[in-house]
Each structure stands twice: as structure tokens, then as C-alpha cells.
MIBAPA-676343 format. One line per 8 residues: their letters; for each residue x, y, z of C-alpha. Coordinates in nm, 4 decimals. Example, Ala and Ser with C-alpha at 12.3 -4.5 7.8 and 13.67 -1.06 7.14 Angstrom:
REM MIBAPA-676343
as	1.2300/-0.4500/0.7800 | 1.3670/-0.1060/0.7140
END
This chain:
REM MIBAPA-676343
mlqvaicd	0.0971/1.3718/1.2254 | 0.2343/1.0330/1.1269 | 0.1376/0.7642/1.3783 | 0.3716/0.4648/1.4232 | 0.3130/0.1557/1.6377 | 0.5786/-0.0944/1.7458 | 0.4506/-0.4204/1.8912 | 0.7028/-0.6767/2.0167
dqeifvkk	0.7187/-0.8745/2.3394 | 1.0973/-0.8389/2.3556 | 1.1760/-0.4955/2.4927 | 1.5308/-0.4975/2.3561 | 1.3931/-0.5180/2.0007 | 1.1286/-0.2548/2.0724 | 1.4039/-0.0129/2.1729 | 1.6110/-0.1067/1.8696
irsivdey	1.3265/-0.0517/1.6233 | 1.2266/0.2716/1.7907 | 1.5802/0.4082/1.7753 | 1.5913/0.3381/1.4010 | 1.2506/0.5011/1.3459 | 1.3558/0.8047/1.5510 | 1.6788/0.8340/1.3552 | 1.4951/0.8082/1.0229
fgkssvey	1.2187/1.0614/1.0858 | 1.4367/1.2798/1.3061 | 1.6317/1.3812/0.9953 | 1.3148/1.4875/0.8154 | 1.0492/1.7530/0.8642 | 0.7823/1.4899/0.9231 | 0.5929/1.5186/1.2485 | 0.5495/1.1746/1.3982
kvdvflsg	0.4594/0.9877/1.7148 | 0.5625/0.6362/1.8189 | 0.3532/0.4156/2.0473 | 0.5015/0.0997/2.1953 | 0.3208/-0.2233/2.2839 | 0.4792/-0.5235/2.4548 | 0.2162/-0.7787/2.3518 | -0.0192/-0.8455/2.0669
kefadlke	-0.3119/-0.8440/2.3063 | -0.2232/-0.4992/2.4381 | -0.2167/-0.3662/2.0839 | -0.5282/-0.5499/1.9636 | -0.7271/-0.4326/2.2659 | -0.7212/-0.0808/2.1209 | -0.9879/-0.1960/1.8723 | -1.1353/0.1173/1.7055
kltkydiv	-0.8327/0.3208/1.8117 | -0.6198/0.1079/1.5787 | -0.7479/0.3221/1.2933 | -0.5057/0.6033/1.3792 | -0.1874/0.4150/1.2885 | -0.0131/0.4716/0.9563 | 0.2811/0.2328/1.0081 | 0.2886/-0.0787/1.2257
fldinmde	0.5970/-0.2851/1.3120 | 0.4730/-0.6178/1.4388 | 0.6605/-0.9163/1.5776 | 0.5164/-1.2453/1.4536 | 0.6356/-1.4717/1.7346 | 0.4569/-1.3529/2.0479 | 0.2859/-1.5429/2.3264 | -0.0917/-1.5457/2.3790
ldgiqtae	-0.1710/-1.3530/2.0587 | 0.0852/-1.3922/1.7816 | 0.1608/-1.1371/1.5128 | -0.0601/-1.2926/1.2468 | -0.3606/-1.2981/1.4804 | -0.2852/-0.9442/1.5904 | -0.2607/-0.8316/1.2277 | -0.5978/-0.9888/1.1490
ilrkynsg	-0.7546/-0.7790/1.4254 | -0.5690/-0.4696/1.3023 | -0.7132/-0.5191/0.9549 | -1.0683/-0.5302/1.0900 | -1.0289/-0.1681/1.1954 | -0.7508/-0.0385/0.9739 | -0.7023/-0.1635/0.6184 | -0.4648/0.1120/0.5153
aylvfita	-0.1768/0.0909/0.7638 | 0.1611/-0.0144/0.6262 | 0.2426/-0.3369/0.8069 | 0.6013/-0.4526/0.8587 | 0.6550/-0.7937/1.0160 | 0.9615/-0.8494/1.2335 | 1.0249/-1.2213/1.2601 | 1.2840/-1.4833/1.3406
finytlqg	1.1260/-1.7195/1.0873 | 1.0420/-1.6410/0.7231 | 0.7719/-1.9022/0.6892 | 0.4579/-1.6926/0.7162 | 0.4457/-1.5628/0.3585 | 0.0905/-1.6718/0.2788 | -0.0530/-1.5513/0.6107 | 0.1318/-1.2222/0.5778
ykvgairy	0.0041/-1.1809/0.2244 | -0.3526/-1.2166/0.3484 | -0.3126/-0.9351/0.6011 | -0.1227/-0.7081/0.3626 | 0.2305/-0.7067/0.5037 | 0.4583/-0.4829/0.2999 | 0.7842/-0.6284/0.4346 | 0.9257/-0.9192/0.6367
ilkdynnm	1.2374/-0.8276/0.8330 | 1.4543/-1.0907/0.9994 | 1.4927/-1.0395/1.3713 | 1.8653/-0.9845/1.3855 | 1.9613/-0.7163/1.6370 | 2.2913/-0.6252/1.4714 | 2.1863/-0.6436/1.1063 | 1.8209/-0.5402/1.0825
kpdileal	1.8755/-0.1641/1.0546 | 1.9294/-0.1487/0.6725 | 1.6132/-0.3518/0.6149 | 1.4055/-0.1281/0.8414 | 1.5420/0.1837/0.6723 | 1.4609/0.0359/0.3297 | 1.1057/-0.0412/0.4463 | 1.0656/0.3153/0.5730
dtisekmn	1.1973/0.4505/0.2428 | 0.9414/0.2439/0.0535 | 0.6565/0.3477/0.2812 | 0.7545/0.7149/0.2670 | 0.7633/0.7018/-0.1121 | 0.4223/0.5383/-0.1307 | 0.2697/0.7860/0.1117 | 0.4126/1.0795/-0.0809
lmdfkvty	0.2667/0.9416/-0.4031 | -0.0780/0.9609/-0.2481 | -0.0554/1.3397/-0.2871 | 0.0690/1.3252/-0.6467 | -0.1576/1.5240/-0.8783 | -0.1962/1.5675/-1.2534 | -0.3809/1.8351/-1.4501 | -0.5503/1.7813/-1.7854
nfveagev	-0.7838/1.9741/-2.0130 | -1.0800/1.7374/-2.0258 | -1.3476/1.7416/-2.2970 | -1.6393/1.7833/-2.0582 | -1.4952/1.9823/-1.7709 | -1.2020/2.1810/-1.9039 | -0.8851/2.2010/-1.6962 | -0.9092/1.9783/-1.3873
eisvkdii	-0.6476/1.8807/-1.1286 | -0.6813/1.5185/-1.0182 | -0.5203/1.3309/-0.7308 | -0.3590/1.0153/-0.8632 | -0.5079/0.8176/-0.5752 | -0.8573/0.9009/-0.7055 | -0.7994/0.7446/-1.0487 | -0.9420/0.3911/-1.0577
yienelhk	-0.8438/0.3108/-1.4152 | -0.8029/0.4685/-1.7563 | -0.9201/0.3108/-2.0796 | -0.8537/0.3824/-2.4433 | -1.1589/0.4936/-2.6414 | -1.0914/0.5573/-3.0114 | -0.8859/0.8798/-3.0221 | -0.9517/0.9599/-2.6556
vrfhilkn	-0.8794/0.8141/-2.3148 | -1.1486/0.7816/-2.0517 | -1.0627/0.8394/-1.6854 | -1.2683/0.6513/-1.4272 | -1.2358/0.8495/-1.1049 | -1.3633/0.7965/-0.7509 | -1.4169/1.1299/-0.5762 | -1.6184/1.1807/-0.2571
nqniilel	-1.7638/0.8310/-0.2994 | -1.8919/0.9202/-0.6465 | -1.7807/0.7636/-0.9739 | -1.6843/1.0257/-1.2302 | -1.5895/0.9728/-1.5938 | -1.3823/1.2331/-1.7791 | -1.2506/1.2097/-2.1343 | -0.9302/1.3491/-2.2784
ykklsdve	-0.7832/1.3710/-2.6280 | -0.4531/1.1995/-2.5604 | -0.2834/0.8645/-2.6140 | -0.2950/0.6160/-2.3278 | 0.0807/0.5664/-2.3566 | 0.1344/0.9413/-2.3049 | -0.0889/0.9437/-1.9978 | 0.0990/0.6442/-1.8618
edlppedf	0.4222/0.8442/-1.8744 | 0.2620/1.1159/-1.6582 | 0.1700/0.8780/-1.3760 | 0.3827/0.7121/-1.1036 | 0.4817/0.3712/-1.2458 | 0.4744/0.2135/-0.8983 | 0.1027/0.2906/-0.8699 | -0.0270/0.1822/-1.2102
vrthqsyl	-0.0111/-0.1284/-1.4240 | -0.0931/-0.1680/-1.7932 | -0.3169/-0.4739/-1.7973 | -0.3958/-0.4531/-2.1665 | -0.3155/-0.2241/-2.4595 | -0.6420/-0.0438/-2.3805 | -0.6328/-0.0336/-1.9994 | -0.4174/0.1307/-1.7325
vnnmyien	-0.5211/0.0388/-1.3775 | -0.4424/0.1871/-1.0366 | -0.2982/-0.0986/-0.8283 | -0.4716/0.0103/-0.5085 | -0.8145/-0.0625/-0.6588 | -0.7334/-0.4199/-0.7623 | -0.9181/-0.6703/-0.5447 | -0.8421/-0.9985/-0.7189
lkryeisl	-0.6572/-1.1459/-1.0147 | -0.7213/-1.4564/-1.2192 | -0.6372/-1.5610/-1.5729 | -0.6966/-1.3343/-1.7671 | -0.8950/-1.0807/-1.5713 | -0.8724/-0.8555/-1.2678 | -1.1579/-0.7618/-1.0375 | -1.1672/-0.4107/-0.8972
isgekipv	-1.3062/-0.3171/-0.5564 | -1.5873/-0.1440/-0.7487 | -1.6902/-0.4829/-0.8867 | -1.5795/-0.4042/-1.2411 | -1.3793/-0.6566/-1.4436 | -1.0778/-0.5509/-1.6485 | -0.9162/-0.7788/-1.9099 | -0.5535/-0.8858/-1.8771
sksrykev	-0.3690/-0.9782/-2.1953 | -0.1515/-1.2902/-2.2000 | 0.1593/-1.0885/-2.2766 | 0.1059/-0.8684/-1.9711 | -0.0141/-1.1300/-1.7227 | 0.3169/-1.1742/-1.5376 | 0.3622/-0.7987/-1.5045 | 0.0106/-0.7611/-1.3652
qtafmsik	0.0621/-1.0543/-1.1285 | 0.3823/-0.8961/-0.9936 | 0.2078/-0.5621/-0.9402 | -0.0866/-0.7294/-0.7682 | 0.1315/-0.9284/-0.5297 | 0.3447/-0.6244/-0.4545 | 0.0521/-0.4010/-0.3611 | -0.0896/-0.6772/-0.1431
gri	0.2365/-0.6951/0.0459 | 0.3843/-1.0245/-0.0721 | 0.7417/-0.8969/-0.0981
END
């Protein structure tokens, strides 16, 4: 079941956001549950229980514990929730980037619905992609079905491509006789970025970017070519929520 949290100290906006969420998921077959919180402190006090939420709508401008502070606590317990900031002021870009906000939505009672629906569309698409699978006939293992989310990166190796996969906390390497460009066409473009003519990287495993290199959460370093740097930078900032 999809778990959604709405945290805003203005009840009128809580009701508005909830009505839009209900309308959106009510038209689908998705089972979902919405929890409402009227202060950042009330939400943050859940601590370990914060891990259950998949989507969080969070007002930035709240008394006692503001949205940024609340989001920092959320991230201590839940790094994977899709975080949508609702704010009257778009001047928290850097702070929001640090806590992985996927959207900023202006707090406008009469005009915020399209933006919330767009955010939900984006989140739904990303969550569906997590179940996307591909099947290849690998050199070592024969025909194997792989979840896209388990692919860390793919590199070109002479006439083969080498898949670096994380499965059950184990690193697995599988090789395939295929061009990297052909493999790239098989994968969701929103999830992968070509950092170099020899490397295709899953965005979700990128930890940091600097000229001309990315660091993965595994600690590995992947080169970024000059011609692809802007594309990689855009992908990195997008996956980190700076939209």
C-alpha cells in the first residue's frame, strides 16, 4: 500500500492537498493511505515510523519546526521518500536540494492543483520504473532477468558490455555480447545517463559529481567526458531533486 503524508500547519491547505491526492489515486487501482499532520514537530516525532512513507507533502513555512528542519529529520530515517515542498516562497532551492526535494509547489489555493498533479505523475512514473525489468543472455549465466533498479552501471569492454549489478547486497558482474548503445535503448532514459562513450550509469547510484568524474555510492569513480558533462550535471541535479 502506498503511504502518503501531508504536513502543513494550515488546515485549509491540508484539506486542499488531500482532496487532490484522493482525486488522483481514486481514479487508479493503487491502494493508498493518507496521514495528515498539522505541524512539523508532530510529523518529526514519528522518528522510526517515518520510514513507512513513500510520498511526503511538506509545507516549508511552519512555526516551531519549519519544513526544511522537518525534512532533515525525515531523511535521517527515510532517504527514499519522494518529497514535495509546498511553499509561499521559492527561495529554499539549496536547502531543498540537500534534502532531496523532487518539486517545489507555490502555495496558491486556487492554482496549485495542476502542479500537484504533475508532481504525482512524475512520482508515479518513477515508482513504476523501479519494477522495470530486462532480460539478456549473458556469457556466464545464460538468460537472466534483471530489475533495472539493481543495475549500478554498464561499461563497454571490447566487443562486450559489462553489467555491474547490486543484488541482495552483493556486487555481481555479468557480461553480454552487445553494443552499449543498443543496451541504452533498452533502458528507461530517465533512469540512466551516458557519462562517457564507454559508461552508462544508473542515476540513483550517483553520490557526487565534479569535473570530470562522478562518485558512486559504492565508492567507485566513473569518468565524465567534457562533451557529456552538462547532460550528466542535469541528470544528477534532477535525481537529487533540484527541479
